[in-house]
C-alpha positions in Angstrom: 183.3 34.6 84.0 182.3 33.0 80.8 180.5 30.1 82.6 178.5 32.6 84.5 177.6 34.4 81.3 176.1 31.2 80.0 174.0 30.8 83.1 172.6 34.4 83.4 170.7 34.9 80.2 167.2 35.3 78.7 164.8 32.5 77.7 166.5 32.0 74.3 170.1 32.5 75.6 170.1 36.3 75.1 172.5 38.4 77.0 170.1 40.3 79.3 172.7 42.5 81.0 172.1 46.3 80.8 174.3 47.6 77.9 177.5 49.2 79.0 176.6 52.3 76.9 173.5 52.7 79.1 175.5 52.6 82.3 178.0 55.1 80.9 175.3 57.5 79.9 173.5 57.2 83.3 176.6 57.7 85.3 177.6 60.8 83.3 174.0 62.1 83.7 174.4 61.8 87.4 177.7 63.5 87.4 176.2 66.5 85.6 173.4 66.7 88.1 175.9 66.4 91.0 177.9 69.3 89.7 174.8 71.4 89.1 173.8 70.9 92.8 177.3 71.5 94.1 177.6 67.9 95.4 181.0 66.3 95.4 179.6 62.8 94.8 176.8 60.4 95.6 176.7 57.0 97.3 174.1 54.8 95.6 172.8 52.0 97.9 169.2 51.1 97.0 168.7 47.9 95.0 166.8 49.6 92.2 169.3 52.4 91.7 172.2 50.0 91.9 170.7 48.2 89.0 170.1 51.5 87.2 173.6 52.8 87.5 175.8 49.6 87.8 173.8 46.9 85.9 173.1 44.7 89.0 171.7 44.7 92.5 174.4 43.0 94.5 175.1 43.8 98.1 177.1 46.8 97.3 177.5 50.6 97.4 178.3 52.6 94.2 180.3 55.8 94.7 179.8 58.2 91.8 182.0 61.3 92.2 181.1 64.6 90.4 184.5 64.2 88.7 186.3 61.0 87.9 185.6 57.3 87.7 182.8 55.6 89.7 183.6 52.6 92.0 181.3 49.8 93.0 182.2 48.5 96.5 180.8 44.9 96.8 180.2 42.8 99.8 178.5 40.0 97.8 178.8 38.7 95.1 182.0 40.3 93.7 182.2 37.8 90.8 178.6 38.4 89.8 179.0 42.2 90.1 182.0 42.1 87.8 180.0 40.2 85.2 176.8 42.3 85.5 178.9 45.5 85.2 180.2 44.6 81.8 183.5 42.9 82.9 186.4 44.5 81.0 184.1 47.1 79.4 182.6 48.3 82.7 182.4 52.1 83.1 183.2 51.8 86.8 185.7 49.9 89.0 184.5 46.9 90.8 186.2 46.2 94.1 185.7 44.3 97.4 184.0 46.4 100.1 186.7 47.4 102.6 186.2 47.6 106.3 184.0 50.5 107.4 186.9 52.1 109.1 188.8 52.3 105.8 185.8 53.3 103.7 185.8 56.9 104.7 189.5 57.3 104.0 189.1 55.6 100.6 186.3 57.9 99.5 188.1 61.0 100.8 184.9 63.1 100.9 181.3 63.3 102.2 179.1 62.2 99.4 175.3 62.8 99.2 173.3 59.9 100.4 169.8 58.5 99.7 168.2 59.6 102.9 164.7 59.6 101.3 164.7 55.8 100.5 166.9 53.9 103.0 165.9 52.9 106.5 167.3 55.1 109.3 169.2 52.3 111.0 171.1 51.6 107.8 171.7 55.1 106.4 172.6 56.6 109.8 175.8 54.5 110.0 177.0 55.8 106.7 175.9 59.4 107.5 177.9 59.3 110.7 180.9 57.6 109.2 181.1 59.9 106.1 179.9 63.0 107.9 177.3 63.4 105.2 174.1 65.5 105.4 173.3 66.0 101.7 170.4 64.1 100.2 170.5 63.0 96.5 167.2 61.1 96.5 165.2 63.6 94.4 168.1 64.2 92.1 168.2 60.5 91.2 164.4 60.3 90.9 164.4 63.2 88.5 167.1 61.7 86.3 165.1 58.4 86.0 162.0 60.2 84.9 163.4 60.5 81.4 163.7 57.1 79.7 166.4 56.3 77.1 165.6 54.6 73.8 166.8 51.3 75.3 164.6 51.6 78.4 161.6 52.3 76.1 162.4 49.3 74.1 162.3 47.2 77.2 158.8 48.5 78.0 157.7 47.8 74.5 158.8 44.2 74.9 157.0 44.1 78.3 153.8 45.3 76.6 153.9 42.5 74.1 154.1 40.0 76.9 151.3 41.8 78.8 149.0 41.4 75.8 149.6 37.7 75.9 148.6 37.8 79.6 145.3 39.4 78.7 144.8 36.7 76.0 145.4 34.1 78.7 142.7 35.6 80.9 140.3 35.7 77.9 141.0 32.0 77.3 140.6 30.9 80.9 137.6 32.9 82.0 134.1 31.5 82.5 131.3 31.8 85.1 132.4 30.2 88.4 136.1 30.6 88.0 137.8 32.4 90.9 139.8 35.6 90.7 142.9 33.8 91.8 142.5 31.2 89.1 142.4 33.9 86.5 145.5 35.6 88.0 147.3 32.2 87.8 146.6 32.1 84.1 148.1 35.5 83.5 151.0 34.9 85.9 152.0 31.8 84.0 152.6 33.8 80.9 154.5 36.4 82.8 156.7 34.0 84.7 157.6 32.0 81.6 158.6 35.2 79.9 161.1 36.1 82.6 159.2 38.0 85.3 161.5 38.1 88.3 159.0 37.8 91.1 158.8 41.4 92.4 157.0 44.6 91.4 159.3 47.3 92.8 157.6 50.2 94.6 159.1 53.4 96.0 156.6 54.4 98.6 156.6 52.7 102.0 154.8 50.4 102.9 153.0 49.7 99.6 153.2 46.3 98.0 151.7 45.2 94.7 150.8 42.0 92.9 151.3 42.1 89.2 147.8 40.7 88.6 144.8 42.4 90.3 141.6 40.8 89.1 138.4 41.7 90.9 135.0 40.2 90.1 131.6 41.9 90.7 131.2 43.1 94.3 134.8 42.3 95.2 135.7 45.3 93.0 134.1 47.6 95.6 136.2 46.4 98.6 138.7 49.0 99.7 142.2 48.2 100.9 145.4 49.8 102.3 146.7 50.2 98.7 146.6 53.8 97.4 144.7 53.0 94.3 141.2 52.9 93.0 140.9 49.2 93.3 141.3 47.3 96.5 139.9 43.8 96.4 139.7 41.3 99.2 143.0 39.6 98.6 143.3 35.9 99.7 143.7 36.7 103.4 144.3 39.7 105.7 148.1 39.6 105.5 147.7 39.9 101.7 144.8 42.2 101.9 144.5 43.6 98.4 143.9 42.3 94.9 142.5 38.9 94.0 140.8 36.5 96.3 138.3 33.7 96.1 135.4 35.7 94.6 134.0 34.0 91.5 133.0 35.3 88.1 129.2 35.7 87.9 127.3 36.1 84.6 126.8 39.7 83.4 128.9 41.2 86.3 131.9 43.3 85.5 135.4 41.8 86.1 138.2 44.3 86.3 141.6 42.9 85.1 144.6 45.1 86.0 147.8 43.5 84.9 151.5 44.5 85.4 154.4 42.8 83.6 158.0 43.6 84.5 160.6 42.9 81.7 164.2 43.1 82.7 163.2 45.4 85.5 160.8 47.7 83.5 157.1 48.0 84.3 154.1 48.2 82.1 150.6 48.6 83.5 147.2 48.2 81.8 143.6 47.5 82.7 140.7 46.0 80.7 137.2 44.9 81.6 135.9 41.4 81.1 132.3 40.0 81.4 130.7 36.6 81.1 127.8 37.5 79.0 126.9 41.2 78.7 127.5 44.4 80.7 124.4 46.3 81.6 123.9 49.7 79.9 124.8 51.4 83.2 128.2 49.7 83.4 128.8 50.3 79.7 128.1 54.0 80.1 130.6 54.1 83.0 133.4 52.5 81.0 132.7 54.9 78.1 132.9 57.8 80.5 136.3 56.6 81.9 137.6 56.3 78.3 136.6 60.0 77.8 138.4 60.9 81.0 141.5 59.0 79.9 141.5 60.7 76.5 141.2 64.1 78.3 144.2 63.4 80.5 146.3 62.0 77.7 145.6 65.0 75.5 146.5 67.4 78.3 149.8 65.7 79.0 150.6 65.4 75.3 150.2 69.2 74.9 152.8 69.7 77.6 150.4 70.9 80.3 151.4 70.4 84.0 150.4 67.1 85.5 148.3 69.1 88.0 146.4 70.7 85.1 145.8 67.2 83.6 144.4 66.1 87.0 142.0 69.0 87.3 140.8 68.6 83.8 140.2 64.9 84.2 138.6 65.4 87.6 136.3 68.2 86.3 135.1 66.0 83.4 134.5 63.0 85.7 132.5 65.2 88.0 130.4 66.6 85.1 129.7 63.0 84.1 128.4 62.3 87.6 131.3 60.3 89.1 132.5 62.6 91.8 131.8 60.2 94.7 133.1 57.1 92.9 136.1 58.3 90.9 139.2 56.3 92.0 137.3 54.7 94.9 134.3 55.4 97.0 134.2 58.2 99.5 136.0 58.3 101.9 138.5 55.8 100.5 139.2 57.7 97.2 142.6 58.0 95.7 143.5 61.5 94.4 145.3 60.8 91.2 144.5 59.7 87.6 148.0 58.6 86.5 151.4 57.6 87.8 154.8 57.5 86.1 156.4 54.1 85.8 159.8 52.7 84.9 161.9 50.4 87.2 159.2 51.2 89.9 155.4 51.2 89.7 155.0 54.5 91.5 157.5 56.9 90.0 157.1 60.7 89.5 155.5 62.9 88.3 151.9 61.9 89.1 148.6 63.2 87.6 147.6 64.8 90.8 147.4 68.1 92.6 150.7 69.6 93.5 152.7 68.2 90.5 153.0 71.6 88.8 155.3 70.4 86.0 154.7 68.5 82.8 155.4 64.9 82.1 158.9 65.3 80.4 159.4 64.2 76.9 160.5 60.5 77.1 158.6 60.2 80.4 156.3 57.2 80.7 153.0 57.2 82.6 150.1 54.8 83.3 146.8 56.7 82.9 144.1 54.9 84.8 140.7 56.5 85.5 138.3 54.1 87.3 135.0 54.3 89.1 134.1 52.1 92.1 130.7 51.1 93.4 129.5 48.6 96.0 128.4 46.4 93.2 131.8 46.5 91.4 134.4 48.6 89.6 135.2 49.6 86.1 137.9 51.5 84.3 140.6 51.7 81.6 144.4 51.9 81.8 147.3 52.1 79.4 150.9 53.0 79.7 151.8 56.1 77.7 155.1 57.6 76.4 155.4 61.3 75.8 157.2 62.1 72.6 158.0 65.3 70.8 154.8 64.9 68.9 152.4 64.0 71.7 151.6 60.7 73.5 152.1 57.1 72.3 150.6 54.1 73.9 153.2 51.6 74.9 150.7 49.0 76.1 148.1 47.6 73.8 145.8 50.6 73.5 143.0 50.2 71.0 144.5 46.8 69.9 142.8 45.3 72.9 139.1 46.2 73.4 138.1 48.0 76.5 135.6 45.2 77.3 136.2 41.6 76.4 133.5 38.9 76.7 133.6 35.3 77.8 130.9 33.6 75.8 131.1 30.1 77.4 128.2 29.3 79.7 
């Protein structure tokens, strides 16, 4: 496996495997939750959760019993699964996937399954085979809400790369450049730094590009995507985000950039303009900064996410943005922030119905935006809740809310 170890590494030859100590801690945390729920075990089969618990996302199923050692049953690739699990230090056994007829006998129990995330045609086979009816989806989601120090360090590194992406947009922008050309400048930085090509999302059937840049009136185009910003996209099959609209002097350009570092997401938005924003647009961005500060303060004080939503919504309405907050009626999204980690749309959410606080060590993107037919404007940063309040993981005040291209 040494040869494979040389091949699977970061840009400077770093070992980019998940530390074995992380895998041990996560599996033990899952065992504790299984015991609390009275479950005998859980069978992990989604790619994101396989990475979270086993260190890789091979074609495999990870069985974690409430008591005893976990086992990763691998269809392909066994050799790579061994390496990514930590080889001789792995906290779980790594074995070849047996025939389905043998699988039930080997497990010897009916584990909880991920009914909430796996297509019916796939999960029903295992549910029938294992006589399983218990669902561990929420249990796993809740565990992943609290990030470890290592996970937070991955997001801090992602934020550094994200700042370079904004700098690339600042260098490339000028009147007449297309949204897609600006996205390409940002994506070049992201790719060279190790972005793996996918932004993972939990909710079906959402898809997301890591660079959503919308210029002028394109910022007012709605889409299928449950977010404030739609955008035209390049064509109807890819019908959100950046398209062929061009930067026009003095019109707002919203730049919403995601970077994913070793699986971990950071999300931030800044405004750009070739020339100067009108006072009306400047007032709107100032209002959104106030709404963001309101939401961040509420979360940092430990208030429920639903309380943070109502406070932010009330302030936005008082400032005159009721019909334009997070979209234009009737296509408005009803949230002001979303938790992130290995997926862009984790829980909890700053929205009605989330009557619990963001946990300490929870990470959330706060993103108040207003949308008009003539464009969109807003602010977004990724925040970590600490024992002392909220800390910005993404650039925060280090990057201005509005950046200007001065080239004519």
